[in-house]
Structures are given as structure tokens and as C-alpha cells.
N, C-alpha and C positions, 0 to 999 in steps of 0.2 A: 504493500499499500504505500503510496507516495504522499507523504506530509511536507508541504512547502514550508521553508524557512524564509523569513524576510530580515535582511540586513540593510540598516539605513547607510546610504552611501553618503561621504562627504562631499562638500561643494567643489573640490578640487577635481573630481571625476567630471563634472559638467562644464568645466572652464573652456576645454577646447571640443567645439561641436564635431560630431561625426565620430569621435574616439571613446564615446562613454563604454562601449563594450569592453574595449582593450583596458581601458583605466580601471574599470570596475573590477576586470579579472585580476589586474595588478593589485588591486586594494584587498581582494578575497584571498591572496596568498597569506594573509594573517591568519585565515581560518581554513587550514588545509583540509578539513573533513567537509567542506562546503563546495558545491560545484554549482556554478551558474547556469541558470536556466532562461531567464530574461531579465530584463530591467522594466520595472513597473513604476514610473513616476521618479521618485528619488530613491526607490527601494529596490534591492538586488532581491528577486526570487531564486532561492537556492534548493538544492536537493542536498540532503546529508549522505555521506558516503561512510560506511562504516568501515574503519581500518583495523584490522586484527593484528595484535602485536605478537 
């Protein structure tokens, strides 16, 4: 079952038009267990990836 997680993106992600997705991916590197699905307004809609240790 897919449960979307939403991460509020900082303002600098939207400073350069057309690069939002690339900059959001860069920001989400801080959350290695989240995978970007789409950008919805100022939120990144993500899927959580379970990592086994």
C-alpha cells in the first residue's frame, strides 16, 4: 500500500524556474529513505523506501 509522505521544500528550490525537480532531488538527499514522486505546490510528495540494514 502506497502512503505518500509530504516534505515542505525550502524557498531556494523555487528560485530558478524550470529546475524545481532537480533542486528538490538535491534537497531530498538529506532524507535518503524518501523517493520523490512529484512536486505539489511547495511540497514534495514522496514514497518511503524501506532500507534493510
